[in-house]
NUSE-33957 format. One line per 10 residues: number of its first residue (from 1); for each residue x, y, z of C-alpha. Coordinates in steps of 0.1 Angstrom, whole numbers, plus 5000, padded with zeros to 4 digits. Layout:
! residues N
NUM	X,Y,Z  ... .
END
This chain:
! residues 473
1	2664,4305,1154  2648,4325,1182  2662,4326,1217  2651,4300,1243  2616,4306,1256  2606,4328,1227  2574,4318,1210  2573,4310,1173  2544,4320,1151  2533,4292,1129 .
11	2533,4300,1091  2500,4304,1073  2482,4273,1064  2486,4278,1027  2524,4281,1032  2525,4250,1054  2541,4219,1039  2514,4192,1033  2514,4167,1061  2518,4138,1037 .
21	2552,4152,1025  2567,4156,1060  2596,4133,1067  2587,4112,1098  2624,4106,1106  2630,4144,1105  2601,4150,1129  2611,4123,1153  2646,4138,1154  2632,4172,1162 .
31	2610,4158,1190  2640,4141,1207  2654,4161,1237  2687,4178,1229  2720,4163,1239  2726,4193,1262  2698,4205,1284  2706,4241,1276  2701,4241,1239  2686,4275,1228 .
41	2667,4260,1199  2648,4232,1217  2620,4253,1232  2612,4270,1199  2612,4239,1178  2589,4221,1203  2564,4249,1204  2564,4252,1166  2556,4214,1162  2529,4215,1189 .
51	2513,4245,1173  2513,4229,1139  2492,4198,1151  2458,4195,1135  2432,4211,1157  2405,4188,1144  2424,4156,1149  2402,4127,1160  2427,4118,1187  2425,4153,1202 .
61	2387,4151,1201  2387,4118,1219  2412,4131,1246  2389,4161,1252  2359,4138,1256  2376,4113,1278  2373,4118,1315  2402,4101,1331  2395,4103,1369  2427,4084,1377 .
71	2423,4056,1352  2451,4044,1331  2461,4035,1295  2440,4003,1292  2407,4021,1300  2415,4049,1276  2423,4024,1248  2390,4006,1254  2372,4040,1255  2384,4050,1220 .
81	2374,4016,1207  2339,4018,1220  2309,4013,1197  2296,4045,1181  2262,4043,1199  2274,4030,1232  2261,4059,1252  2226,4056,1238  2226,4019,1245  2238,4025,1281 .
91	2211,4051,1287  2183,4028,1274  2195,3999,1295  2199,4020,1327  2164,4035,1322  2149,4001,1320  2153,3996,1357  2185,3976,1360  2188,3962,1395  2218,3946,1413 .
101	2247,3949,1389  2247,3982,1372  2266,3972,1340  2242,3968,1310  2246,3935,1293  2245,3951,1258  2275,3974,1265  2309,3958,1264  2323,3957,1300  2357,3965,1286 .
111	2343,4000,1280  2329,4005,1315  2358,3989,1333  2395,3995,1331  2399,3960,1317  2422,3946,1290  2402,3934,1260  2425,3903,1259  2406,3889,1289  2433,3893,1315 .
121	2422,3907,1348  2456,3920,1358  2451,3953,1341  2418,3960,1358  2418,3991,1379  2393,4009,1401  2381,4045,1396  2352,4067,1399  2335,4065,1365  2323,4096,1348 .
131	2301,4090,1318  2280,4117,1301  2246,4107,1315  2256,4100,1351  2259,4130,1373  2284,4132,1402  2256,4128,1429  2247,4093,1416  2282,4081,1410  2288,4068,1446 .
141	2255,4049,1446  2261,4034,1411  2296,4023,1419  2286,4006,1452  2265,3981,1433  2296,3967,1416  2324,3977,1439  2333,3942,1452  2336,3930,1416  2341,3894,1427 .
151	2310,3876,1415  2310,3839,1407  2289,3817,1384  2292,3787,1407  2313,3757,1413  2336,3747,1384  2344,3713,1400  2349,3695,1433  2377,3671,1443  2369,3649,1473 .
161	2394,3621,1469  2411,3629,1502  2396,3618,1535  2418,3639,1557  2420,3676,1563  2432,3695,1532  2455,3720,1548  2470,3737,1518  2460,3742,1481  2479,3758,1452 .
171	2478,3762,1414  2509,3756,1394  2531,3786,1383  2517,3804,1353  2491,3776,1350  2453,3779,1349  2446,3742,1353  2473,3724,1373  2462,3721,1409  2476,3704,1440 .
181	2466,3701,1476  2483,3686,1506  2465,3669,1536  2470,3662,1572  2475,3625,1565  2507,3632,1545  2492,3627,1511  2497,3652,1482  2471,3652,1454  2477,3666,1419 .
191	2447,3674,1398  2437,3689,1365  2410,3716,1368  2403,3720,1331  2369,3718,1315  2372,3680,1320  2385,3679,1356  2406,3648,1365  2428,3634,1392  2463,3630,1380 .
201	2483,3616,1409  2481,3609,1447  2516,3612,1460  2521,3592,1492  2553,3591,1512  2551,3616,1541  2541,3599,1574  2526,3630,1590  2508,3662,1579  2521,3682,1549 .
211	2527,3717,1561  2536,3734,1528  2546,3727,1492  2557,3746,1461  2559,3741,1424  2591,3747,1405  2590,3775,1379  2584,3750,1351  2559,3729,1371  2581,3699,1366 .
221	2587,3693,1403  2570,3698,1436  2589,3702,1469  2569,3694,1500  2576,3699,1537  2560,3679,1565  2557,3674,1602  2576,3641,1598  2608,3662,1596  2615,3656,1559 .
231	2614,3674,1527  2604,3654,1496  2609,3663,1459  2584,3649,1435  2582,3645,1398  2549,3659,1387  2544,3641,1354  2555,3607,1367  2541,3610,1402  2570,3595,1422 .
241	2594,3608,1448  2628,3618,1435  2646,3627,1467  2641,3628,1505  2659,3653,1526  2659,3645,1563  2659,3671,1591  2659,3672,1629  2627,3691,1634  2593,3696,1616 .
251	2597,3713,1583  2571,3740,1583  2573,3760,1550  2591,3757,1517  2598,3778,1485  2617,3774,1453  2639,3803,1445  2621,3823,1417  2652,3828,1396  2675,3800,1406 .
261	2654,3769,1408  2684,3749,1421  2678,3766,1455  2651,3756,1480  2643,3778,1511  2630,3757,1540  2617,3771,1573  2616,3746,1602  2607,3741,1639  2643,3744,1649 .
271	2641,3782,1644  2660,3781,1611  2658,3789,1574  2679,3765,1554  2690,3771,1518  2691,3737,1501  2708,3727,1469  2679,3711,1449  2702,3688,1430  2721,3674,1459 .
281	2699,3680,1489  2728,3695,1508  2724,3726,1530  2741,3756,1513  2734,3782,1540  2717,3783,1574  2701,3813,1592  2690,3812,1629  2660,3831,1643  2643,3835,1676 .
291	2613,3814,1669  2600,3787,1645  2596,3799,1609  2560,3791,1599  2554,3809,1566  2574,3825,1538  2574,3839,1503  2600,3853,1478  2602,3887,1462  2599,3887,1425 .
301	2636,3893,1419  2647,3865,1442  2669,3889,1462  2645,3891,1492  2628,3864,1512  2600,3873,1536  2594,3850,1566  2569,3849,1595  2575,3831,1628  2554,3815,1655 .
311	2554,3847,1676  2540,3871,1650  2573,3886,1637  2580,3891,1600  2615,3891,1587  2631,3905,1556  2659,3883,1545  2685,3891,1518  2693,3862,1494  2722,3858,1470 .
321	2706,3842,1440  2739,3827,1428  2755,3813,1460  2724,3809,1482  2739,3829,1510  2712,3845,1532  2713,3872,1559  2687,3890,1580  2680,3927,1571  2649,3938,1590 .
331	2624,3926,1616  2588,3938,1618  2567,3934,1650  2534,3949,1639  2513,3919,1652  2515,3923,1689  2496,3892,1701  2525,3868,1695  2504,3846,1673  2518,3823,1646 .
341	2519,3837,1611  2499,3814,1588  2503,3833,1555  2531,3855,1539  2524,3865,1503  2543,3890,1482  2528,3910,1454  2548,3931,1429  2523,3960,1428  2494,3974,1447 .
351	2472,4005,1439  2472,4013,1476  2510,4013,1480  2519,4022,1444  2546,3996,1447  2552,3961,1461  2533,3949,1491  2533,3920,1515  2502,3902,1530  2506,3886,1564 .
361	2479,3866,1581  2481,3855,1618  2463,3828,1637  2448,3853,1660  2427,3868,1631  2450,3897,1622  2454,3903,1585  2480,3930,1577  2492,3947,1545  2527,3961,1544 .
371	2544,3982,1518  2579,3968,1508  2608,3991,1503  2631,3969,1481  2656,3997,1479  2660,3996,1517  2666,3958,1518  2629,3949,1520  2619,3972,1548  2582,3968,1557 .
381	2558,3995,1566  2523,3987,1579  2496,4002,1556  2464,3988,1569  2451,3958,1589  2420,3939,1597  2411,3921,1629  2390,3890,1626  2380,3864,1652  2408,3842,1664 .
391	2411,3808,1647  2418,3774,1660  2432,3763,1625  2460,3777,1605  2437,3794,1580  2453,3810,1549  2446,3841,1529  2455,3854,1495  2455,3886,1475  2426,3890,1451 .
401	2430,3899,1414  2434,3936,1406  2397,3940,1399  2376,3966,1417  2358,3997,1409  2369,4010,1443  2405,4017,1451  2408,3992,1479  2430,3962,1486  2411,3930,1484 .
411	2420,3896,1499  2402,3863,1501  2404,3841,1532  2390,3809,1546  2370,3808,1578  2359,3784,1605  2322,3789,1597  2327,3770,1563  2326,3801,1541  2351,3818,1518 .
421	2352,3856,1526  2364,3885,1505  2376,3915,1525  2387,3951,1516  2416,3959,1540  2412,3996,1535  2377,3996,1550  2380,3978,1584  2345,3989,1595  2328,3974,1564 .
431	2355,3950,1553  2334,3920,1541  2324,3925,1505  2313,3890,1494  2313,3854,1505  2310,3819,1490  2290,3792,1506  2294,3755,1497  2318,3739,1521  2306,3718,1550 .
441	2335,3724,1574  2363,3749,1582  2379,3764,1550  2417,3764,1555  2434,3770,1522  2426,3794,1493  2444,3800,1460  2439,3817,1426  2450,3802,1393  2472,3822,1369 .
451	2443,3834,1347  2425,3845,1379  2392,3831,1367  2393,3801,1391  2395,3801,1429  2403,3769,1448  2394,3764,1485  2401,3734,1507  2385,3724,1540  2390,3703,1570 .
461	2370,3674,1556  2394,3670,1526  2371,3686,1500  2385,3710,1475  2361,3733,1456  2371,3752,1425  2349,3782,1420  2345,3799,1386  2345,3837,1386  2320,3854,1364 .
471	2334,3871,1333  2342,3907,1342  2331,3899,1378 .
END
């Protein structure tokens, strides 16, 4: 064999072994990196195999035709599956004077967007498109038509059984239809938001407003916290209360541990986070803070808990998934106005941060996006923020699905003018990209289902509207 770095000349085509007779196992062995990084034969073998690849291979032709522009595997896969005449169809449709949304109806949107053909919107990704008949000067104008990418076909259903303010709304874990919302009168309503919407149970037991609730990982139980100083555990299928855990102060936020569902994290007005044993109701561990804990969320591994307090501070808390032991690791003071945190939401990945992020919403109108350094015990770094008008209600916000032709970070939030707003946190001067109108009073809670095709919003009159997102919108 030649020395490392020396190029090999491929044998003539007539001397080359037919491709059908090559042993795949032999080729795969040759392509594997050597055991030692200084093997003298590896460079020569690799160059020989690469030189012997068919120049006219269809895959090579497709790669040369494909313009990536930062897009990923899903978009490339959809591109090579495109119809043969897709470019002609797109040209004819665009020349017909398409207004508003740019995408031609006759061209599959999975070709134009970085979208999985299976229908999930989690693989959708923004990029500057570069198709043959669109020049670079027109690209910004064309993309701007569809940049928000959150269009809705209307209301899927409306639940108005509650006559008090619906303060919080959530879908079940990994569920597209199971929906629940809590109200200021202490009631908790469980609904089915399927094609035939229905009311399942109205859970009554709390004597004061529900501040938060959470589904267990299998959606069998709901744990709710309330201003009446209690935590209640409910059986979802039967609709009755299984356990009452009494406290000495209002219970303000609650979360099941994502890995060990026998652990419950509860933040209260006594400036504490208590780790509770779900089976017994006993306190496993208690952690003291400077102010009341008003919102929280878990990291996906369960090793970190992120909590916001009544003075605008956000804490990273380390959690032992086995014993329930908790300890503070970091404190972030990016929100200077000492306003209560109303929303803390963790996300495993963001295109802006290229890693996990945390969304925090305060009552003074500040919405902040933080990158999360899990390797540094959940250290938070402020990436971008948006300042809205101060609110008189504890209005919540939520991440939007990973769906945009622009590389922004989109969130959805309620508002006191009875609208649901979509914001791009990376463009504070032109943040609002869409809004939904239909409520008659202040919109307080917002939540997406697992399939991300339904958005639920609740208002101060007790009405919950489930909006249906347009396919590919």
